[in-house]
Residue, then its C-alpha position, 0 to 999 in steps of 0.5 A: m405425782r406418785a404420793h411417795h415421791l413427796l418423800c423424795l423430791d427435796q432430797f434429789r441431789g442428781l443421782g438416780y437410775s440412769p442419766f435419762f432418769i436424772a434428767n427427767l427428775a430435774r425437769v419435773q422439779r423445774m416444772l414444779a418450781e413454776p408459779g402456779a404449778v398444780v399437782q394431783l397425787t396418785a397411787g401409780p406410776d406418774a411422770i418420774c416413773a416414766a423414765c424409770p428402768f423398773l417400770d414394767g407397763a403400768a407396774c413399778g418393777r420394785g415390788a409392793d414398797a412403792a404402792d405401800r408408801d403411796r397409801l401411807v403418805l396419801s393416808r397421813l395427808g388425808l388425801a384421795p388420789g386425784t385431789p388437785l392441789s397447788w405445789a405451794v400448798l402441798k409442800e406445806v401440808f406435807k411438811a406439816a404431816f411429815p416432820p423429818a422423823a415421820r420421813l425416816a420412818a415412811c422411807a425405812g427399807c428404801t433402797w436409796l435411804t439405806a444407800g445413804v443418798c437421803y436425810r443426812 
């Protein structure tokens, strides 16, 4: 999973770039809800990005914002890309490292935040 997607997952309300993207993100959430789900954070495209119309090969077409947010999240969590963690543990580590104010700061400038979709 792309590290910055941790900022987005609990905010997902069935909105997205396309019906295909929305269905894919809902599928990923269902997979994460399975007992024993394990996640490896990455700083590049993941299963969520696979359905994004802005994905250009192996690069995010949204610019450097995604990569910058990935680095920020990984740094704040103290994790290296590829580190496997149970989803349950990762959620707790994320919650401790990113209280609401820190999430808002990390998401500053994101189009979803400025559209009023997140963190109401």
